[in-house]
N, C-alpha and C positions, 0 to 999 in steps of 0.2 A: 564371469569376471569377478563377481562378488565373493565367490568361494576362495579366491586367491589372496584376499587382503586380510591383514591382522587387525581386527577391530580394536583390540586393546592398545595397539600401537598408534592409532590415529591421532593426529593433532587435535587439540581440544575443540577447535572450531568444527572440524569434520566429524568428531564424535557427536557434537550437538546437532549438526545438520543431519547426520545419520539417524539419530533418535527422532528427529522431526519429520523427515521425509522418507526414510528407509534407505538401505544400502545401494540399491540400483540407482535410485534418483540422485543420491549423494554423489555417486561416481559420475553420473552424467553431468551434474553441475560442476564437479571437480574438473573433468576433462574439458568442458566448455569454457570455464572461467579461471582456471588455475593461473596464478600470477597477476591477475587483474584485481585492482583495488575497486571495490564496489561501494557505492553509497546508495542506500535505498531511500526513496522519498518518504517523508513522514505520512503523507496522505496517499491513500490507495487510488483515489480518483483525481483526474486532471482538473486543475483549478478552473480553466475556461469552460470546459464541457460541463462541469458541475454547476457553475454559475448559470449557465443556460437552463440546466435541469431545474435548479432552484426557482428561477423565474417562472418556469412553466408549471411547477408543482405547488408554488406558494399560494395558499388560500386565505391569507390574512391572519391565520391563527395557528399555523403549524411550523413556526420557526424552529422551535426546540426539536421537533420530530425530524425536520430536514437536516439540522445540524448533526444529530445523532446518526441519521441514515447515511450521510456522506462523510462523516468524520471531521467536520469543520466546526468552528466555534459559532455560537449564536451571534457574536459580534461580527464575524465574517459574513454571515447570512444577512445581517442588517446592512452591512456595507454594500453587498451586492444589490439589495433592494434599493438603497439610497442612490447608488450610482445609476441604476436603471431609471429611477424617477428623474434624476438630473439630466439624463440623456434625452428624455422625451421632449 
């Protein structure tokens, strides 16, 4: 399938996607999602699941490390800890 397409004629979005994931994967994504408007979440990890992980992994001194690990702000980590404390 990849041999039949003109890479130079691709829409700029698909050129970028092609460069990122390769032609075969780009075509699979195209076939699956063409015509669909997609919005990707800013965070890779689910907020509720991450909050549970943070509560489990927090040792009192690793707030910055957890924020970086999960891609959330330190302020959000503090909020998770505060809410957990209030719920007790």
